[in-house]
VOFI-958306 format. One record per residue: residue number from 0; chain; x, y, z of N, C-alpha, C in turn. Coordinates in pm, whole numbers. Each point is the difference from the previous one (the first is absolute). Example, Ala and Ser with C-alpha at 12.3 -4.5 7.8 and 13.67 -1.06 7.14 Angstrom:
<pts>
   num   chaine     n_c1     n_c2     n_c3    ca_c1    ca_c2    ca_c3     c_c1     c_c2     c_c3
     0        A     1319     -569      780      -89      119        0       90      120        0
     1        A      -35      105      -72       82      119        6      -77      109       73
</pts>
This chain:
<pts>
   num   chaine     n_c1     n_c2     n_c3    ca_c1    ca_c2    ca_c3     c_c1     c_c2     c_c3
     0        A      321     4577     -202       54       61     -122      132      -67      -36
     1        A       10      -48     -124      124      -62      -45       91      109      -55
     2        A      112       25       68       92      103      -43      142      -58       -1
     3        A       95       79      -45      137      -45      -10       89       89       84
     4        A      117      -53       36      102       78       69      -55       74      121
     5        A      -64      -74       90      -42       58      126     -105      107      -11
     6        A      -96      -19      -87     -110       94      -10        0       86     -123
     7        A      106       -8      -83        3       77     -124     -102      -54     -100
     8        A      -75       86      -66      -83      -48     -111       88      -62     -108
     9        A      -58      -87      -79       76      -61     -110       54      109      -93
    10        A      -88       95      -37       42      110      -87      -45      131       62
    11        A       90       97       -2      -32      137       43       36       96     -112
    12        A      -88       95      -26       27      109      -91        4      127       83
    13        A      103       80      -19       15      122       79       33      120      -90
    14        A      -86      101        7       28      128      -63       12       -5     -151
    15        A      -86      -79      -65       10      -17     -145      -61      120      -73
    16        A       77       55      -92      -47      104      -91       14      -51     -143
    17        A     -103       22      -81        7      -35     -141      -79      102      -81
    18        A       65       55     -103      -67       98      -86       16      -41     -145
    19        A      -91       49      -82        6      -16     -144       -9      139      -60
    20        A      116       57      -32        2      138      -45      -46       91      112
    21        A     -100       82      -29      -51       94      100     -101      -63       94
    22        A      -38     -125      -27     -102      -67       82       67      -77      114
    23        A      -33       37      123       51      -69      118      -95     -115       32
    24        A       42     -123      -30      -88     -116       18        1      -53      143
    25        A      116        3       65       12      -45      139       81      101       78
    26        A      -44       30      121       68       99       83       20      -56      140
    27        A      126      -27       35       38      -40      136      -85     -117       52
    28        A       -8     -106      -80      -86     -113       33       73     -102       86
    29        A      -63      -39      110       44     -112       84     -100     -113      -13
    30        A       49     -124        9      -90     -115       -1       68     -117       68
    31        A      -72      -71       87       49     -122       64      -79     -119      -53
    32        A       72     -107      -36      -65     -122      -47       50     -118       82
    33        A      -75      -38      105       40     -113       83      -21     -133      -71
    34        A       85      -97       29      -20     -135      -50     -123      -61       65
    35        A      -67      -89      -72     -115      -70       56     -122       87       19
    36        A       -4      114      -72     -115       89        8      -37       51     -139
    37        A     -129       30      -17      -49       61     -124      -16      149       25
    38        A       68       80      -80      -13      144        7      -78       47     -122
    39        A     -113       67       23      -79       57     -109       49      142      -24
    40        A       36       29     -126       43      134      -38     -116       68      -73
    41        A      -54      103       63     -120       65      -52       31      143      -41
    42        A      -85       53      -85       14      137      -45      -83       22     -124
    43        A      -37      124      -22      -79       33     -118       88      -10     -125
    44        A      -59       11     -118       77        1     -123      101      115        3
    45        A      124      -29      -35      104      102        1       64       24      134
    46        A      -34      -82      101       56       21      134      146      -41        9
    47        A       45      -87      -93      140      -43        1       20     -147       33
    48        A     -108      -77        6       10     -141       38       89      -79      -98
    49        A      -28       12     -129       76      -76      -99      145       46       -5
    50        A       22      130       17      138       51        0       78      -58      118
    51        A      -64       -5      116       67      -53      118       38     -147      -17
    52        A      -93      -81      -48       33     -142      -13      105      -21     -110
    53        A        0       87     -101      102      -14     -104      138       44       49
    54        A        4       89       99      128       32       64       51     -120       80
    55        A      -92      -68       70       38     -119       77       41     -114      -93
    56        A      -68       -9     -115       26     -110      -94      118       26      -92
    57        A       63      118        9      117       28      -81      -29       56     -138
    58        A     -127       30      -29      -35       56     -130       36      148       -7
    59        A      -26       72      110       36      141       10      110       17      104
    60        A       84      102      -21      103       36       98      -39      131       67
    61        A      -23       -1      131      -33      126       68      119       95        4
    62        A      -30      131        8      109       99        7       65        2      139
    63        A      -85      -22      102       49        2      139      -70     -110       77
    64        A       60      -36      114      -61      -98       88       79     -129        4
    65        A      -43      -88       88       72     -126       22      -98     -114       20
    66        A       34     -115      -58      -74     -123       21       85      -91       88
    67        A      -62      -59      102       68      -95       88      -66     -136      -15
    68        A       83     -102      -18      -48     -137      -16       59      -84      112
    69        A      -86      -58       80       44      -78      116       96       81       87
    70        A      -32      129       14       77       88       87      123       62      -62
    71        A       33      -38     -125      122       49      -64      -35       91     -117
    72        A       74      111      -18      -27       87     -114       34      -71     -131
    73        A      -88       13      -97       24      -63     -131      -34      102     -108
    74        A       56      -24     -118      -36       78     -118      -59      -96     -103
    75        A     -124       24      -36      -68      -85      -97        1       73     -133
    76        A       94      -36      -86       22       74     -125      -86      -49     -114
    77        A      -50     -123       10      -80      -57     -109      -79     -118       54
    78        A      -83      -59      -87      -84     -112       42       83     -121       41
    79        A      117      -16      -60       87     -113       37       47       15      145
    80        A       38      122       40       41       23      139     -115      -34       96
    81        A     -121       41      -38     -116      -28       85      -21     -150       14
    82        A        5      -72     -112      -20     -145        3      108      -69       83
    83        A      124       49      -10      110      -60       75      -23       13      150
    84        A      -65      108       43      -31       17      143     -117      -87       42
    85        A      -90      -28      -93     -121      -75       32     -126       82      -15
    86        A        7      106      -83     -115       87      -25      -56      -32     -137
    87        A     -126      -38       -6      -67      -30     -126     -128       82       -9
    88        A      -29       50     -119     -118       84      -21      -92      -63     -102
    89        A     -127       -9       33     -103      -48      -93      -79      123      -44
    90        A       30       46     -121      -66      121      -50     -141      -33      -49
    91        A      -78      106      -21     -141      -19      -35      -16      -76     -131
    92        A       93       19      -94      -11      -71     -128       50     -144        8
    93        A       57      -39      117       45     -136       33      121      -47      -80
    94        A       27       58     -118      116      -35      -81        8     -150      -29
    95        A     -113      -59      -33       -5     -141      -38      -17      -10     -151
    96        A       52     -109      -57      -12      -25     -144     -113      -99      -24
    97        A     -106       47      -64     -119      -83      -20       27     -126      -80
    98        A       98        6      -92       25     -115      -88       87     -107       66
    99        A       51       28      120       82      -98       72      -81      -63      111
   100        A       39     -121       41      -73      -66      108       48       51      136
   101        A      -58      -54      106       30       49      136      147      -20       34
   102        A       54     -119      -27      140      -27       32       92       93      -77
   103        A      -26       17     -129       85       87      -82       -5      143       49
   104        A     -116       47       44      -11      135       54       76       15      130
   105        A      -11      -99       88       65       11      130      151        0      -10
   106        A       54      -61     -106      145       -6      -18       51       87     -114
   107        A      -86       87      -53       39       82     -113      119       89       35
   108        A      109      -17      -72      122       75       27       87      -61      107
   109        A      -49     -105       67       76      -67      106       -7     -152      -18
   110        A       -2      -41     -124      -16     -142      -32      113      -84       63
   111        A      -35     -119       41       99      -92       57       49      -95     -108
   112        A      131      -17       -3       62      -85     -101       67     -121       64
   113        A        3     -107      -74       75     -119       40       72      -51     -125
   114        A      132        1        7       82      -36     -116      -39       86     -120
   115        A      -18      131       26      -29      101     -102     -135      -19      -68
   116        A      -85      -80       60     -134      -23      -52     -100       40      110
   117        A     -113       56      -41     -102       38       98      -38     -120       86
   118        A        5       19      131      -38     -107       93     -149       14       31
   119        A      -81      -51      -91     -145       14       12      -54      -66      126
   120        A       52     -118       33      -49      -71      119       24       79      128
   121        A      120       57       12       34       76      119      -86      126       10
   122        A      -21       68     -112      -81      121        1     -146      -33       31
   123        A      -51     -109      -55     -137      -42       31      -17      -30      148
   124        A       98      -72       55       -7      -36      142        3      125       88
   125        A       90       93      -30       12      121       81     -125       86      -12
   126        A      -55       10     -119     -122       78      -20     -116      -61       77
   127        A      -13     -132       -9     -109      -69       69       14       15      151
   128        A      122       -9       53       22       14      143      -34      142       48
   129        A       37      101      -79      -29      138       38     -150       25        2
   130        A      -70      -45     -104     -145       17       -5      -68      -75      113
   131        A       49     -122       29      -60      -78      109       25       68      135
   132        A      120       58       17       31       69      125      -89      120       24
   133        A      -45       62     -108      -92      113       10     -146      -46       -6
   134        A      -19     -129       -8     -132      -63       -8      -81       52     -120
   135        A       71       17     -112      -67       36     -125      -42     -131      -67
   136        A     -126      -32       10      -48     -131      -48     -100       13     -114
   137        A      -28      123      -43     -107       18      -97       44      -18     -144
   138        A      131       -6      -26       44      -17     -139      -10     -147      -39
   139        A      -39      -23     -123      -21     -136      -49      132      -75      -13
   140        A      103       69      -52      130      -61      -22      105      110       -1
   141        A      120      -31       50      107      100       -4       53       18     -141
   142        A      -46      -82      -93       33       18     -142     -112       69      -75
   143        A      -95       56       75     -111       73      -59       49      137      -49
   144        A      -34       40     -122       41      134      -47      -57      108       89
   145        A       82       99       32      -45      108       88     -116       77      -62
   146        A       -4        6     -133     -109       70      -66     -137      -60       26
   147        A       -4     -125       47     -129      -66       27      -44       14      145
   148        A       79       69       83      -30       11      143      -94      116       28
   149        A      -73      -10      112      -83      110       47       91      108       61
   150        A      -59      116       28       77      109       59       62      -38      133
   151        A      -76      -68       85       53      -43      129      111     -102      -14
   152        A      -14      -92      -94      104     -100      -24      127       66      -53
   153        A      -15       97      -89      117       72      -53       74       72      113
   154        A      -76       63       89       63       68      113       76     -100       87
   155        A      -59     -119       21       65     -103       81      130      -45      -64
   156        A        2      -17     -133      123      -40      -70      106      109       13
   157        A      -41      127      -14       95      110       12       61        5      140
   158        A      -83      -24      102       51       -1      139       93     -119       21
   159        A      -40     -117      -49       85     -119       14      134       22      -68
   160        A       -2       64     -115      124       32      -71       89       90       85
   161        A      -63       95       70       76       95       82       62      -67      122
   162        A      -73      -92       64       49      -57      126       93     -119      -22
   163        A       16      -40     -123       79     -119      -30      148       19       25
   164        A       44      125        1      144       28        0       46       48      137
   165        A      -43      -67      104       42       31      138      -28      145       36
   166        A     -114       51      -46      -34      139       28      -41       17      146
   167        A       27      119       51      -36       35      138     -103      112        6
   168        A       -8       77     -109      -96      108      -11      -69       -9     -135
   169        A     -132       -6        2      -78       -3     -124      -88      124       -4
   170        A       12       77     -108      -80      120      -21     -104      -32     -105
   171        A     -128       28       31     -110      -31      -92      -77      127      -31
   172        A       -3       35     -129      -64      122      -45     -142      -31      -48
   173        A      -99       45       76     -142      -21      -32      -30     -146      -37
   174        A       27      -94       92      -12     -142      -35     -142      -47      -27
   175        A     -101       76       46     -138      -45      -20      -75       86     -101
   176        A       72       88      -70      -66       87      -97      -68      -84     -107
   177        A     -123       32      -31      -78      -64     -108      -33     -147       28
   178        A       15      -44      126      -35     -139       33     -140       -4       62
   179        A      -68     -113      -20     -129      -22       63       16      -36      146
   180        A     -112      -19       66        1      -25      145       76     -128       34
   181        A      -28     -108      -71       64     -129       29      150        8      -24
   182        A       41       61     -112      143       10      -31       70       94       97
   183        A      -67      106       41       58       91       98       25      -72      132
   184        A      -96      -80       44       16      -78      123      121      -92       -9
   185        A       18      -62     -117      113      -90      -21      134       74        9
   186        A        7      119      -61      124       76        1       31       52      141
   187        A     -101       45       73       24       48      137       48     -113       91
   188        A      -53     -120      -22       48     -116       76      146      -29      -33
   189        A       37       21     -126      139      -17      -42       90       99       71
   190        A      -45      123       14       76      103       72       22      -44      145
   191        A     -105      -53       63       14      -48      139      101     -113       10
   192        A        2      -87      -99       96     -112        3      143       50      -11
   193        A       23      101      -80      133       59       -9       44       52      136
   194        A      -91       72       67       29       51      134       28     -115       97
   195        A      -82     -105       -8       16     -113       92      130      -75      -24
   196        A       55       13     -121      131      -59      -29      115       89       48
   197        A      -34      114       62      102       88       57       48      110      -91
   198        A      -62       13     -119       42      105      -91      -59      135       41
   199        A       67      106      -37      -59      132        6      -76       20     -131
   200        A     -120       53        9      -83       21     -119      -47      144       -2
   201        A       14       64     -116      -57      133      -22     -111      -15     -102
   202        A     -118       50       33     -113       -3      -92      -43      144      -28
   203        A        5       39     -127      -60      127      -41     -142      -30      -43
   204        A      -96       69       58     -139      -29      -34      -86      123       21
   205        A      -95       18      -93     -102      104       17     -122      -54       74
   206        A       -4     -131       20     -115      -61       66       23       -6      150
   207        A      -71       81       75       16       -2      146      -54     -128       60
   208        A      -96      -64      -67      -45     -132       47      116      -98       -1
   209        A       78        0     -107      115      -90      -10      107       39      102
   210        A       23      130       14      100       49       95      -30      -50      141
   211        A     -123       19       46      -33      -39      136      -16     -152       15
   212        A      -13      -71     -113       -8     -146        7      135      -65       25
   213        A      109       63      -47      131      -68        8      109       80       70
   214        A      -14      131       14      113       82       45       23       -9      150
   215        A      127      -15       38       43       14      140       36      145       28
   216        A       53       67     -103       38      141       11      -54       76     -120
   217        A      -24      129       18      -47       85     -108       91      123       -6
   218        A       44       33     -120       78      120      -24      -70       81     -108
   219        A      -12      131       21      -75       85      -94       90      111      -52
   220        A        8        8     -132       70      109      -68     -101      105      -45
   221        A       43      126        9      -83      111      -48       92      103      -65
   222        A      -19       24     -129       82       96      -74      149      -25       21
   223        A       38     -127       -5      141      -36        7       60       -4      138
   224        A      -84       21      104       50       -6      138      -68     -115       75
   225        A       77      -65       86      -57     -104       86      -64       69      119
   226        A     -133        4        1      -68       76      105      -31      -84      123
   227        A       -5     -131      -15      -25      -86      116       37     -143      -34
   228        A       53      -72       98       14     -145       -8      -12      -55      141
   229        A      -81     -104       15      -27      -53      133      -67     -136      -16
   230        A      -24      -67      113      -73     -126       -4     -140       23      -58
   231        A      -49     -100      -73     -132       13      -63     -109       25      104
   232        A       19      -52      120     -100       17      105      -16      145       42
   233        A       96       87      -36       -8      141       37      -88       80      -96
   234        A      -49      -65     -106      -77       69     -103     -140      -58      -11
   235        A      -91       81      -53     -123      -52      -58       -5       52     -144
   236        A     -102      -42      -76       -5       38     -140       -5      152      -19
   237        A      -78       66       84      -15      145      -13      133       72       21
   238        A       78      -45       99      127       67       27       98      -20     -115
   239        A        2     -120      -61       89      -24     -114      -40       90     -116
   240        A     -130       10      -27      -48       86     -108       41      145       26
   241        A      -11       43      125       33      139       33      149       27      -19
   242        A       85      -94       44      143       16      -24       31        3     -149
   243        A      -67      -86      -78       25       -7     -144      -41      127      -73
   244        A     -108       61       44      -57      112      -75       39      137       52
   245        A       43        9      126       37      131       56      140        2       61
   246        A       59     -116       23      133       -4       60        1       -5      150
   247        A     -118       -7       63       -5       -7      146     -143      -13       48
   248        A      -16       -4      129     -134       -5       59      -43      141       38
   249        A     -121       37      -44      -52      133       32       65      111      -77
   250        A       69      -37     -114       65      102      -82      -93       35     -115
   251        A      -12      128      -30      -84       44     -111       52      -58     -130
   252        A      -88      -53      -85       40      -59     -127       85       99      -78
   253        A      112      -49      -52       89       83      -80      115       56       80
   254        A      -10       -1      133      111       47       82      114     -100       -5
   255        A      120       49        0      116      -88       -8       54      -27      140
   256        A       34     -124       31       57      -29      131      141       54        9
   257        A       44       27      120      138       43       21       75     -113       67
   258        A      124      -18      -45       82     -106       59      -39     -137      -48
   259        A       66     -101       56      -24     -137      -42     -127      -57       60
   260        A      -26       28      126     -123      -44       65      -12     -148       19
   261        A      111      -76       -7      -10     -145        9      -14      -45      143
   262        A      -90      -92       23      -19      -59      132       60     -139        1
   263        A       47      -42      112       47     -137       16      123      -31      -80
   264        A       77      102      -40      121      -25      -78      123       18       85
</pts>
């Protein structure tokens, strides 16, 4: 296991609470994200998965709780703070501009200048090196408009854009949604390469096939509570489904779990 500071996970979340008016979205949530591992974040619709990653990404501010980065307490007030730490999020909509090419998308908002002029050569070289490092070879040209790419290629560009800025943690929200078998295989291989490069990766997915194909760890949210997190080898598909739908093993559907119930944290 690749960890920091003598065994500390790269990122730790402790006791996070987040509400929206009368709706309690997260309650006393803990989460460990080790470097060099893929953590699958699972849960039914409304379980709090998107809220949790947006708290980590600086989009939402929790009312209570603490985030630790490389063993040190940090406050992530916005997306800029997250990026400065090395946290990048690839949302389901990918946030790519179809009318721009791959290089322009990868540097959108972070363009490189030389003598106050866009340094196209430097940006092309950096984009090509990043894609090559991730072994993304299916695109015809890095000057190809993103609007002409397949779903799997678009996901690869979004991931390459995220890892280009010395990121240490990449969060991917439903990266294989609406993809075919071949494109899904390509994206899952990309996730493995991120892990092999030593990054911490969080994957939100409803596909248990994808979860068990790439995850080193699995964490399950139920009604805003983290009911379990442990090595993937501690689960099978049925147990993950049961945690997702009832909040525990052998619990009657609809019963609410008590406490955090996190394992391996």
